[in-house]
N, C-alpha and C positions, 0 to 999 in steps of 0.2 A: 459239617465238613469242617473244615479245617480252617487256624489262624495263620496270618502271614508270618514267615520266619523272622526271628529277631536275633539280635546279638547284644552282648554287653557293651556299655558305653565306657567301661574302664580303660584307661590308657596303660600301655606297657610301662613298667617301672614305677608306677604310682602306687604308693602304699595305701592299704585299705584304711578307710575311716574307722574311728572307734565304733564299737558295737552300737547298733541303732537302739534307741530308747524303746522300752516295752510298748509305749504308746504308738510309736511309728510302726513297729511290727504288727501290732493289733490292727492298725488302720490298713496296712497292706494285706493282711490276711482277710480282713473284711471285704476289701476291693476284689480280692481273688475269689472269695465266695460269691460275690455278685456276678463276676465274670462267668464262673461255672454255672450259676443259675441261668444266666443268659443263654449260653450255648446248649444247656440241657433242655431249654424250652424249644429249641429249634425243631427237633424231630416230631414231638407231639403237635406242635403248632402247624407244621407242614401237613401232617396227617389229618388235621382238623380243618384245613383251609379248602374251601370249595372252589378250587381252580386247578387246571391241569398242572401236572408236576413240572413240565418244562417252563410253563408260564411263571410258576412260583420261583423257579431258579433264575429266570430272566429278571423278574421284578426285584428279587432280593439283591441282585448285583447292580441293576440299573439304579435303584434307589440309593444304594451305597455310593455309587459313582457320583450321583447328583449331590449327595451330601458332602463328598470329599472335594468336589470340583473347586468351590471358592477357596478352600484352604490350600489345596495343591497349587492352584494358579497364583495365589497371593504369596504364600510363604516359600514355595518350591519351584517357582517359574524358571529361575536360572538353572537349577539342577535338571529340570525336565528338558530344557533346551540343550543341555550339555551331555545328555546320555548318549553314549557311543552306539554304533550300529550293532555290534556284537551283544552288548548288554541289553539293548532294546529287543533284539531277536530272542534272547533268553527269557526276558519278561513276557513277551508275546507267547512263547512256547509254554511257559508256566501257566499263563491265562488259558491257553487251549486245553491243557490237562485239567485245570480247575473246572472248565466247562464240561469236560467228560465226567469228572467227579460228580458234579451236581446232576448232570444229565442221566446218570445211571443210578445214583443213590436215591434221589427223591422219588422216582417211581417205585423203588423197592419198599418204601414206607407204606405204600398202598397194597403191597402184596404179602408182606410178612409182618411180624409184630415190630413195634417200635424198638423194643428191647433187643431183639435179634439183629435188626438192621443197624442200630447204633453200635452194637458190639462188633459187628463184622466190618463196618466202615472205619472204625477206629483201630483196625489192624495195620494202619499206615506205617507205624514204626517197624513192623516186621518186614514189609516190602522195602522200606528204606534201607534196612540193614542188608538185605540180600543184594540190592542194587549197589550199595557201597562195596560189598564183597566182590562183585563182578568188576568193579573199577579198581581192584587191587588192595582195598582196605582189609584189615584182618580184625574182625570184631572179637572181643574177649569171650571166654567160655560162658560167662553169665548171660551174654546176649543170645548165644546159640541155645542155651538151656531155656531161656524165656521164649524164644521163637518156637522151639519144639512144644513147649507147654501150651502156648497160645494156639498153635495148629491143632493140638489135641482138643482144645476147647472148641475150635471151629468145627472139627469133625463131629464132636458131640452135638453141637447146636444144629448143624445141618442135618444130622441124623434124626434129631427130634422133629425138625420142620418137614423132612421127607415123609415122616410117619403121619404128619398132619395133612399135607396136600402138595402136589407138584408145584402149585402156584407159590406156596410159601418157600419152597426150595429155590424156585426161580428168583424170588425176591432176595434170598440169601446170596445167590450168585451175583446179582446186580450190586448188592451192598459190598460184597468182597471186591468186585471190580472197581467200585468207587474208592475203596481203600488203596488199591494198586495205583490208580490214577493220582490219588492224593500223594503217594510216595514220590512220583516223578515231579509233581508240583512243588513239594517242599524242597527237593534236592536242587531243582533249578532256581527256586527262590533263594536258597542259601547262597548259591553262586552269585546271583545278582546283588544280594545284600552285602557282599564284600565291599562294594563301591557305591551303593545307592542307599538312600535313606528308606525307612519303612514306608513313609507316606508316598514317596515317588514310586517305589516298586509296587505298592498296593494299588495305587491309582492306575498305573499302566496295566497291571495284571487284571484287575477287575474290569477295566474298560474293554480289554480283549475278550474276557469271558462274556461280558454283556453283548458284544457284537456277535460273537459266535452263537450264543444261545438265542439271540433274536433271529439270526439266519435259520437256525434249526426250527424255531417256532413257525417262521413264515413258510419254510419248505414243507413242514409237517401239517400245516393248516391249524396250528394250535391257537385257540382263542385267547387274545391278550387283553381284552377289555370286556365291558358289559357286565362286570361283577357287581354284586350288591355292596352296600356300605360296610357290612361286617367283614366281607372278604378283603376289601381294601385296607381296613383297619388291621386285620391279621397280617397282611403283607407288610404294612408299615411297622408293626410290632416285631415281626420276624427280622426285618432289616435292622432295627434299632437294637433289639435284644441280642441277637446272635452275630450279625455281621459287623456292627459298629461298637456297641457297648461291650459285648463279651470279649471280642478279640482285642479291642483297644485297651481294656483294663488289664488283660493278660500282658500286653506289651508294656504297660505301665509298671506292673509289679515285678516283672522278670528281673529288673535291675536290682531291686532290693532283696527279693526272696531267692533269687537265683534260678537258673534254667531247670535244675533238677526238681525243685519243689513245684515250680509252675507246670512243667511237663507232666509230672506224676499226678498232679491235681486234675489235669485234663481227663484222666481216666475216670474221674467221678461223673463225667458226662453220661456214661452208660447207665449206672444205677439212677442218676438224676432223671434222665429221660424216661426210664422205665417207671419210676415213681410217679412222675407227672402224668404219663400215659395211663397208669392205673387209676389215679385219682380223678383225672379230667375226662379221659376217653373210656374208662372202665375196660381197659385193654390189658389183660393179665396173661402173660405167657404160661404154658403148662408148667407145673411145679418142677418137672424134670429138666426144664430149660435153665433154671437158676444155677445149678452146679456148673453147667457149661459156661454161663456168663462169668461166674466167679473164676473159672480156670483161665478164660481169655484175659480177664483183667489182671490176674496174677502173672500170667506170661508177659503181658505188655509192661507191667511194672518192672519185671526183671530185665526186659529188653532196654528200657529207658535207663534204669540204674546202671547196667553194664555199659551202655553207650556213653553215658556221661562221664565214665572213668577214663575215656580216651581223651587225648589232648585236643584233636581237632573239634571245632564246634559243629554240631550237626543241627539241622533245622528242627524247629518246634512243630508239634502237631496239634490237631484239633478240628468241630462241625462248623 
């Protein structure tokens, strides 16, 4: 799923610094590659973890909150205390949508292929564009062209999975719903991030997600403990790789590389997850699914490129 929304730290009226040295650029590109590897590991790792999907979603967020708590309370205590009611409600709503995102996407990884699930859940930019249009924004033609192309890829992919089994198609639907929930999450997050730092917003959002997923697990009778050591290790690795390391490094490099490069690079999560699943889980989608994956990625790339040409800053996406 997806990274916390970010914004540039540049101040209005401040002239840009001289071009960064080639060494600095190489370092940032290396950090971005590590971040993409981290989020790409998410879907295959979830599919290989012997724990209920909702439990994985809960522990992924709970462990992240645990890791963020000392830093948030030490460095951002004053900001946390000063968050207004309206802003806090938006952060809670974003956390609720993130809980829905995880709650529907993670089960889909057990129902359809990792490649299909990841491609469909990363359609978040499409739904973000449509929601912005409903709010009065007018996306450029390139965005609509990318949206149409990505939808064509979705239809191709779901058609392939329908031919395989109804279960695979149901997994596609859940992953698509996860992408929709992710769109609401990033839009609300972008609103909160106008006045709140990344750490404070992420802490409030993840805490809300954790509480709601815990409630869902308790109501549904989902087993939250009693796992073997290997499962706990995978849960910890998932938290570090995807939730903390991957998203944190993206937030780190977006200032130097820019939001366009960073957001477009996130699309590499789909082939990255598919490659890891093929090598580690021996999970290879049918050959006819690959053209659909390529069409979805091409459409998403057009959406992001067109969206970045607009003046207002829109939220970043990501697993």
